[in-house]
N, CA, C and O atoms as a GROMACS GRO file, in nm:
protein
  256
    1MET      N    1   8.115   4.955   9.040
    1MET     CA    2   8.064   4.905   9.122
    1MET      C    3   8.071   5.008   9.266
    1MET      O    4   8.137   5.089   9.201
    2GLU      N    5   8.063   5.060   9.374
    2GLU     CA    6   8.123   5.097   9.517
    2GLU      C    7   8.054   5.083   9.617
    2GLU      O    8   7.936   5.110   9.642
    3ILE      N    9   8.168   5.021   9.693
    3ILE     CA   10   8.071   5.033   9.850
    3ILE      C   11   8.035   5.104   9.916
    3ILE      O   12   8.110   5.201   9.936
    4ILE      N   13   7.945   5.102   9.966
    4ILE     CA   14   7.870   5.249  10.075
    4ILE      C   15   7.935   5.258  10.169
    4ILE      O   16   8.017   5.347  10.193
    5SER      N   17   7.894   5.127  10.266
    5SER     CA   18   7.936   5.118  10.369
    5SER      C   19   7.909   4.973  10.446
    5SER      O   20   7.845   4.878  10.401
    6VAL      N   21   7.969   4.982  10.558
    6VAL     CA   22   8.018   4.781  10.575
    6VAL      C   23   7.988   4.852  10.751
    6VAL      O   24   8.054   4.947  10.794
    7GLU      N   25   7.922   4.810  10.800
    7GLU     CA   26   7.903   4.764  10.912
    7GLU      C   27   7.921   4.634  10.995
    7GLU      O   28   7.837   4.552  10.958
    8GLU      N   29   7.998   4.589  11.090
    8GLU     CA   30   8.034   4.495  11.140
    8GLU      C   31   7.956   4.478  11.261
    8GLU      O   32   7.937   4.584  11.321
    9HIS      N   33   7.908   4.382  11.310
    9HIS     CA   34   7.802   4.282  11.433
    9HIS      C   35   7.925   4.268  11.522
    9HIS      O   36   8.047   4.277  11.506
   10GLU      N   37   7.837   4.240  11.628
   10GLU     CA   38   7.922   4.184  11.725
   10GLU      C   39   7.920   4.054  11.708
   10GLU      O   40   8.014   4.019  11.779
   11ASP      N   41   7.872   3.949  11.657
   11ASP     CA   42   7.879   3.831  11.654
   11ASP      C   43   7.962   3.756  11.510
   11ASP      O   44   7.956   3.650  11.447
   12GLY      N   45   8.058   3.914  11.508
   12GLY     CA   46   8.175   3.891  11.369
   12GLY      C   47   8.096   3.867  11.227
   12GLY      O   48   8.147   3.824  11.123
   13GLY      N   49   7.970   3.901  11.246
   13GLY     CA   50   7.895   3.959  11.081
   13GLY      C   51   7.910   4.084  11.046
   13GLY      O   52   7.944   4.180  11.115
   14ALA      N   53   7.881   4.078  10.933
   14ALA     CA   54   7.874   4.226  10.831
   14ALA      C   55   7.754   4.242  10.768
   14ALA      O   56   7.674   4.156  10.731
   15THR      N   57   7.751   4.358  10.760
   15THR     CA   58   7.621   4.412  10.647
   15THR      C   59   7.703   4.528  10.543
   15THR      O   60   7.769   4.626  10.577
   16TYR      N   61   7.676   4.488  10.430
   16TYR     CA   62   7.776   4.597  10.350
   16TYR      C   63   7.685   4.640  10.284
   16TYR      O   64   7.609   4.543  10.288
   17THR      N   65   7.634   4.716  10.223
   17THR     CA   66   7.569   4.790  10.133
   17THR      C   67   7.663   4.871  10.008
   17THR      O   68   7.764   4.941  10.022
   18PHE      N   69   7.591   4.835   9.890
   18PHE     CA   70   7.685   4.857   9.767
   18PHE      C   71   7.613   4.953   9.661
   18PHE      O   72   7.491   4.937   9.657
   19ASP      N   73   7.669   5.055   9.570
   19ASP     CA   74   7.577   5.105   9.483
   19ASP      C   75   7.678   5.048   9.343
   19ASP      O   76   7.793   5.048   9.299
   20ILE      N   77   7.533   5.000   9.312
   20ILE     CA   78   7.557   4.940   9.170
   20ILE      C   79   7.501   4.976   9.070
   20ILE      O   80   7.387   5.015   9.095
   21SER      N   81   7.540   4.983   8.925
   21SER     CA   82   7.458   5.000   8.838
   21SER      C   83   7.336   4.884   8.800
   21SER      O   84   7.318   4.774   8.854
   22GLN      N   85   7.263   4.946   8.692
   22GLN     CA   86   7.192   4.852   8.672
   22GLN      C   87   7.247   4.656   8.605
   22GLN      O   88   7.220   4.542   8.642
   23GLU      N   89   7.348   4.729   8.475
   23GLU     CA   90   7.429   4.665   8.448
   23GLU      C   91   7.484   4.541   8.529
   23GLU      O   92   7.478   4.420   8.508
   24GLU      N   93   7.548   4.624   8.640
   24GLU     CA   94   7.611   4.518   8.726
   24GLU      C   95   7.532   4.439   8.782
   24GLU      O   96   7.566   4.326   8.817
   25LYS      N   97   7.382   4.501   8.805
   25LYS     CA   98   7.235   4.393   8.884
   25LYS      C   99   7.259   4.302   8.766
   25LYS      O  100   7.293   4.192   8.811
   26ASP      N  101   7.256   4.302   8.672
   26ASP     CA  102   7.194   4.241   8.590
   26ASP      C  103   7.307   4.070   8.546
   26ASP      O  104   7.298   3.947   8.541
   27LEU      N  105   7.388   4.167   8.526
   27LEU     CA  106   7.515   4.058   8.542
   27LEU      C  107   7.550   3.954   8.687
   27LEU      O  108   7.576   3.834   8.688
   28LEU      N  109   7.540   4.040   8.794
   28LEU     CA  110   7.560   3.949   8.929
   28LEU      C  111   7.422   3.846   8.970
   28LEU      O  112   7.428   3.725   8.989
   29VAL      N  113   7.288   3.940   8.978
   29VAL     CA  114   7.178   3.860   8.993
   29VAL      C  115   7.204   3.707   8.968
   29VAL      O  116   7.224   3.628   9.061
   30PRO      N  117   7.201   3.670   8.832
   30PRO     CA  118   7.134   3.558   8.770
   30PRO      C  119   7.333   3.438   8.841
   30PRO      O  120   7.348   3.318   8.862
   31SER      N  121   7.412   3.530   8.849
   31SER     CA  122   7.550   3.448   8.847
   31SER      C  123   7.509   3.429   9.024
   31SER      O  124   7.502   3.320   9.081
   32GLY      N  125   7.496   3.513   9.062
   32GLY     CA  126   7.440   3.455   9.249
   32GLY      C  127   7.390   3.327   9.287
   32GLY      O  128   7.423   3.234   9.361
   33ILE      N  129   7.262   3.367   9.176
   33ILE     CA  130   7.192   3.253   9.185
   33ILE      C  131   7.186   3.119   9.133
   33ILE      O  132   7.114   3.030   9.177
   34GLN      N  133   7.290   3.109   9.006
   34GLN     CA  134   7.406   3.001   8.927
   34GLN      C  135   7.480   2.962   9.074
   34GLN      O  136   7.456   2.851   9.122
   35LEU      N  137   7.568   3.053   9.143
   35LEU     CA  138   7.650   2.964   9.257
   35LEU      C  139   7.520   2.908   9.367
   35LEU      O  140   7.520   2.791   9.404
   36ALA      N  141   7.431   2.987   9.406
   36ALA     CA  142   7.366   2.931   9.490
   36ALA      C  143   7.296   2.727   9.479
   36ALA      O  144   7.282   2.634   9.559
   37LEU      N  145   7.272   2.755   9.317
   37LEU     CA  146   7.208   2.668   9.277
   37LEU      C  147   7.305   2.545   9.276
   37LEU      O  148   7.277   2.425   9.284
   38LEU      N  149   7.446   2.616   9.262
   38LEU     CA  150   7.556   2.468   9.222
   38LEU      C  151   7.600   2.445   9.373
   38LEU      O  152   7.630   2.326   9.386
   39CYS      N  153   7.617   2.521   9.503
   39CYS     CA  154   7.618   2.460   9.606
   39CYS      C  155   7.511   2.372   9.660
   39CYS      O  156   7.543   2.275   9.729
   40GLY      N  157   7.329   2.411   9.621
   40GLY     CA  158   7.264   2.281   9.672
   40GLY      C  159   7.291   2.161   9.629
   40GLY      O  160   7.299   2.051   9.685
   41ILE      N  161   7.310   2.208   9.490
   41ILE     CA  162   7.359   2.055   9.384
   41ILE      C  163   7.436   2.011   9.392
   41ILE      O  164   7.445   1.907   9.327
   42THR      N  165   7.531   2.046   9.463
   42THR     CA  166   7.663   1.949   9.469
   42THR      C  167   7.683   1.907   9.643
   42THR      O  168   7.724   1.800   9.687
   43GLY      N  169   7.643   2.027   9.719
   43GLY     CA  170   7.643   2.042   9.838
   43GLY      C  171   7.800   2.091   9.911
   43GLY      O  172   7.855   2.095  10.022
   44LEU      N  173   7.821   2.118   9.798
   44LEU     CA  174   7.957   2.217   9.835
   44LEU      C  175   7.942   2.308   9.890
   44LEU      O  176   7.827   2.352   9.892
   45THR      N  177   8.062   2.392   9.972
   45THR     CA  178   8.032   2.504  10.001
   45THR      C  179   8.095   2.608   9.921
   45THR      O  180   8.189   2.588   9.844
   46TYR      N  181   8.010   2.775   9.956
   46TYR     CA  182   8.102   2.856   9.879
   46TYR      C  183   8.254   2.874   9.866
   46TYR      O  184   8.327   2.902   9.771
   47ASN      N  185   8.273   2.849   9.982
   47ASN     CA  186   8.429   2.840  10.034
   47ASN      C  187   8.510   2.736   9.905
   47ASN      O  188   8.579   2.776   9.811
   48ALA      N  189   8.471   2.587   9.940
   48ALA     CA  190   8.539   2.477   9.885
   48ALA      C  191   8.516   2.518   9.706
   48ALA      O  192   8.612   2.493   9.633
   49ILE      N  193   8.395   2.578   9.645
   49ILE     CA  194   8.430   2.603   9.510
   49ILE      C  195   8.520   2.694   9.488
   49ILE      O  196   8.570   2.670   9.378
   50VAL      N  197   8.562   2.778   9.531
   50VAL     CA  198   8.603   2.916   9.525
   50VAL      C  199   8.793   2.846   9.531
   50VAL      O  200   8.902   2.875   9.480
   51LYS      N  201   8.747   2.759   9.611
   51LYS     CA  202   8.911   2.672   9.618
   51LYS      C  203   8.935   2.609   9.520
   51LYS      O  204   9.040   2.613   9.456
   52ILE      N  205   8.824   2.532   9.494
   52ILE     CA  206   8.838   2.446   9.358
   52ILE      C  207   8.884   2.538   9.222
   52ILE      O  208   8.973   2.501   9.146
   53CYS      N  209   8.803   2.669   9.204
   53CYS     CA  210   8.838   2.767   9.122
   53CYS      C  211   8.970   2.808   9.082
   53CYS      O  212   9.026   2.810   8.972
   54MET      N  213   9.009   2.839   9.200
   54MET     CA  214   9.181   2.898   9.247
   54MET      C  215   9.273   2.813   9.200
   54MET      O  216   9.366   2.847   9.128
   55ASP      N  217   9.243   2.654   9.253
   55ASP     CA  218   9.337   2.572   9.211
   55ASP      C  219   9.331   2.529   9.053
   55ASP      O  220   9.423   2.482   8.986
   56TYR      N  221   9.205   2.556   9.014
   56TYR     CA  222   9.189   2.554   8.870
   56TYR      C  223   9.275   2.593   8.782
   56TYR      O  224   9.330   2.535   8.689
   57ILE      N  225   9.283   2.786   8.858
   57ILE     CA  226   9.368   2.905   8.757
   57ILE      C  227   9.496   2.875   8.794
   57ILE      O  228   9.589   2.928   8.733
   58GLY      N  229   9.513   2.810   8.871
   58GLY     CA  230   9.641   2.788   8.952
   58GLY      C  231   9.712   2.673   8.831
   58GLY      O  232   9.797   2.705   8.747
   59GLU      N  233   9.669   2.577   8.845
   59GLU     CA  234   9.693   2.494   8.752
   59GLU      C  235   9.716   2.532   8.587
   59GLU      O  236   9.805   2.492   8.512
   60ASP      N  237   9.615   2.611   8.562
   60ASP     CA  238   9.569   2.648   8.442
   60ASP      C  239   9.697   2.718   8.366
   60ASP      O  240   9.744   2.694   8.254
   61THR      N  241   9.738   2.818   8.467
   61THR     CA  242   9.883   2.923   8.452
   61THR      C  243   9.980   2.871   8.476
   61THR      O  244  10.074   2.932   8.427
   62ASP      N  245  10.019   2.749   8.550
   62ASP     CA  246  10.146   2.657   8.574
   62ASP      C  247  10.174   2.590   8.443
   62ASP      O  248  10.287   2.544   8.425
   63GLY      N  249  10.078   2.580   8.346
   63GLY     CA  250  10.046   2.472   8.240
   63GLY      C  251  10.076   2.329   8.237
   63GLY      O  252  10.144   2.259   8.162
   64LYS      N  253   9.961   2.291   8.409
   64LYS     CA  254   9.974   2.156   8.390
   64LYS      C  255   9.886   2.114   8.350
   64LYS      O  256   9.880   1.993   8.327
   0.00000   0.00000   0.00000
């Protein structure tokens, strides 16, 4: 995967253009859809889910 360009917008957002292989696309699209469904079903934001995952990884590596 390669980032081809990043276009920053006045509103603080950005548009990223990626070059990905078919294999990467086949892995990313279903995962993205599953993440969107998970957010919708649970009412959690993407950032909340990332925090939960990072907390889990931290607990796992600390032996808790």
